[in-house]
C-alpha positions in Angstrom: -31.0 -20.3 24.3 -32.8 -22.9 26.7 -36.4 -22.7 27.6 -38.5 -25.4 29.4 -42.1 -25.1 30.2 -43.7 -27.5 32.6 -47.3 -27.5 33.2 -47.1 -29.7 36.2 -44.5 -27.5 38.2 -44.9 -29.6 41.1 -43.3 -32.6 39.5 -39.8 -30.9 39.3 -40.5 -30.0 43.0 -41.0 -33.4 44.1 -38.1 -34.6 42.0 -35.6 -32.1 43.8 -37.0 -33.1 47.3 -36.2 -37.0 46.5 -32.6 -36.1 45.6 -31.5 -33.0 47.4 -30.6 -34.9 50.5 -28.2 -37.4 48.5 -26.8 -35.0 46.1 -25.6 -31.3 47.2 -24.3 -30.0 43.7 -24.8 -31.5 40.2 -25.0 -30.8 36.8 -28.2 -30.6 34.8 -27.4 -31.6 31.1 -29.8 -30.4 28.4 -29.9 -31.4 24.8 -32.5 -31.8 22.0 -33.9 -34.9 23.6 -34.3 -34.0 26.9 -33.3 -32.6 30.5 -31.0 -35.1 32.5 -28.7 -35.3 35.7 -26.3 -38.0 36.9 -24.8 -37.6 40.0 -23.3 -39.6 43.1 -23.6 -38.9 46.7 -20.6 -37.5 48.8 -19.4 -41.0 49.8 -19.7 -42.3 46.2 -22.0 -45.1 47.3 -25.2 -44.2 45.7 -26.0 -42.9 42.2 -29.0 -40.8 41.0 -29.9 -41.0 37.3 -32.8 -38.4 36.1 -34.1 -38.2 32.9 -37.1 -36.0 31.7 -37.8 -36.4 28.1 -38.4 -33.2 25.9 -41.7 -34.3 24.8 -43.1 -34.4 28.5 -42.6 -30.5 28.4 -45.4 -28.2 27.2 -42.8 -26.3 25.5 -39.1 -27.3 25.0 -36.2 -25.4 23.3 -32.7 -26.2 23.6 -30.5 -24.7 20.7 -27.4 -26.4 21.7 -26.2 -28.9 24.4 -25.8 -27.1 27.9 -24.5 -28.1 31.2 -25.8 -26.2 34.3 -24.3 -26.7 37.7 -26.8 -26.1 40.3 -26.7 -26.4 44.2 -29.9 -28.8 44.7 -30.7 -27.5 48.1 -30.9 -23.9 46.8 -32.9 -25.0 43.9 -35.3 -26.8 46.1 -35.9 -23.7 48.2 -36.6 -21.7 45.0 -38.9 -24.3 43.8 -40.9 -24.1 47.1 -41.9 -20.6 46.0 -44.4 -22.2 43.7 -47.7 -23.4 44.4 -48.8 -27.3 43.4 -50.7 -25.9 40.5 -48.2 -23.5 39.3 -46.8 -23.7 35.8 -43.0 -23.8 35.8 -40.5 -22.1 33.2 -36.9 -22.5 33.4 -34.6 -20.1 30.9 -31.1 -19.8 30.2 -29.6 -17.4 27.7 -26.2 -18.5 25.7 -23.2 -17.3 27.4 -25.0 -16.5 30.6 -24.0 -17.9 33.9 -27.4 -17.2 35.2 -30.8 -19.5 35.2 -34.1 -17.7 35.5 -37.2 -19.6 37.0 -40.5 -18.4 36.6 -43.8 -19.6 38.2 -47.4 -18.8 37.0 -50.8 -19.3 38.6 -53.9 -18.4 37.6 -55.3 -14.7 38.5 -58.9 -14.1 39.3 -60.7 -10.8 38.5 -63.9 -10.0 40.5 -66.0 -7.1 40.0 -68.6 -6.0 42.7 -70.0 -2.6 44.0 -66.9 -2.1 46.0 -64.5 -2.3 42.9 -62.5 -4.7 40.9 -60.3 -7.1 42.8 -57.2 -8.9 41.3 -56.2 -11.8 43.3 -54.1 -15.1 42.9 -53.4 -18.2 45.1 -50.2 -19.3 46.5 -48.3 -19.5 49.6 -48.0 -15.8 49.5 -51.3 -14.4 48.5 -52.0 -10.9 47.5 -55.0 -8.9 46.4 -55.3 -5.5 45.1 -58.6 -3.7 45.2 -59.1 -1.1 42.4 -62.0 1.3 43.6 -63.7 3.7 41.3 -62.0 7.1 41.4 -62.8 10.0 38.9 -61.7 12.9 41.3 -58.4 13.2 39.6 -56.6 15.8 38.0 -55.9 14.2 34.5 -58.8 12.4 33.1 -56.6 9.4 31.8 -55.7 8.7 35.6 -59.5 8.0 36.5 -60.7 4.7 37.4 -64.1 4.1 36.2 -66.2 1.1 36.8 -69.5 0.3 35.1 -71.2 -2.7 36.5 -74.6 -4.4 35.3 -73.9 -7.3 37.7 -71.2 -8.8 39.9 -68.9 -11.1 38.0 -65.8 -13.1 39.1 -63.6 -15.0 36.5 -60.2 -16.8 36.5 -57.6 -16.2 33.9 -54.2 -17.4 33.3 -51.9 -14.8 34.5 -49.0 -15.1 31.8 -51.6 -14.0 29.2 -52.7 -11.0 31.1 -48.9 -10.1 31.6 -48.3 -10.3 27.9 -51.3 -8.0 27.2 -49.8 -5.3 29.3 -46.9 -5.0 26.9 -49.3 -2.8 24.9 -49.5 -0.3 27.5 -47.0 2.4 25.9 -49.6 2.6 23.3 -52.2 4.1 25.4 -52.6 6.1 28.5 -55.8 4.3 29.3 -56.9 0.6 29.2 -60.7 -1.0 29.3 -61.5 -4.3 30.6 -64.7 -5.8 29.8 -66.0 -9.0 31.6 -68.7 -10.8 31.2 -69.8 -14.2 33.0 -68.8 -17.2 30.9 -67.4 -15.0 27.9 -63.7 -13.9 27.1 -62.2 -10.9 28.9 -61.7 -8.1 26.6 -58.8 -5.8 27.2 -58.4 -2.8 24.7 -55.9 0.0 24.2 -56.9 2.9 22.0 -54.3 3.7 19.6 -54.6 7.6 19.3 -57.2 8.5 16.7 -56.0 5.7 14.4 -58.0 2.9 16.4 -57.3 0.2 18.8 -55.7 -3.1 19.8 -57.8 -5.6 21.7 -56.9 -8.9 23.3 -59.5 -11.7 24.2 -58.9 -14.4 26.7 -61.0 -17.1 27.5 -61.7 -17.7 31.4 -60.6 -21.1 33.1 -63.6 -23.0 33.7 -63.7 -24.6 37.1 -64.6 -28.5 37.2 -67.9 -29.3 39.1 -68.3 -32.5 40.6 -71.4 -34.3 40.0 
């Protein structure tokens, strides 16, 4: 199992941009100490040597030494899908001939009189507005919004995505948002109780 998580996803993006014109195909070698590449250009005149030490990653797991052959131009195109502030994760399972690239960007949740808006920023921007809707056949399919005052908070999407794994436990979910406080995501567990997740919002830096 190989799993590398890099907070500065743009770093790998810049690395690929700097070498893809010299080298078309290369092997990335992963070991317990780091992620490396050594390759020559097609005319064998120039040599590229890359080393990203394991301690530079937020999370680094390499159960055994592995060598992954990659087309660097294709890899660079994949990395262009990521925003400069995205977190990058690379995964490869033992015995698999595929590699998974995952990009994460913060998600913003805003509540107004119009409804709840979920949005994220990137090269491709999507926004979904969840409007109040009580005119449904089944109560569990209703969307109920109770608002005391408008609120807009930014959260790390990977945590919100992880919370949704509790969805099979309940037909409804409750999100409670308060300015400056953690969001509360609650799923009722039949008549037994509940499971709640708390996530602190990202604080925007304010220039003096």
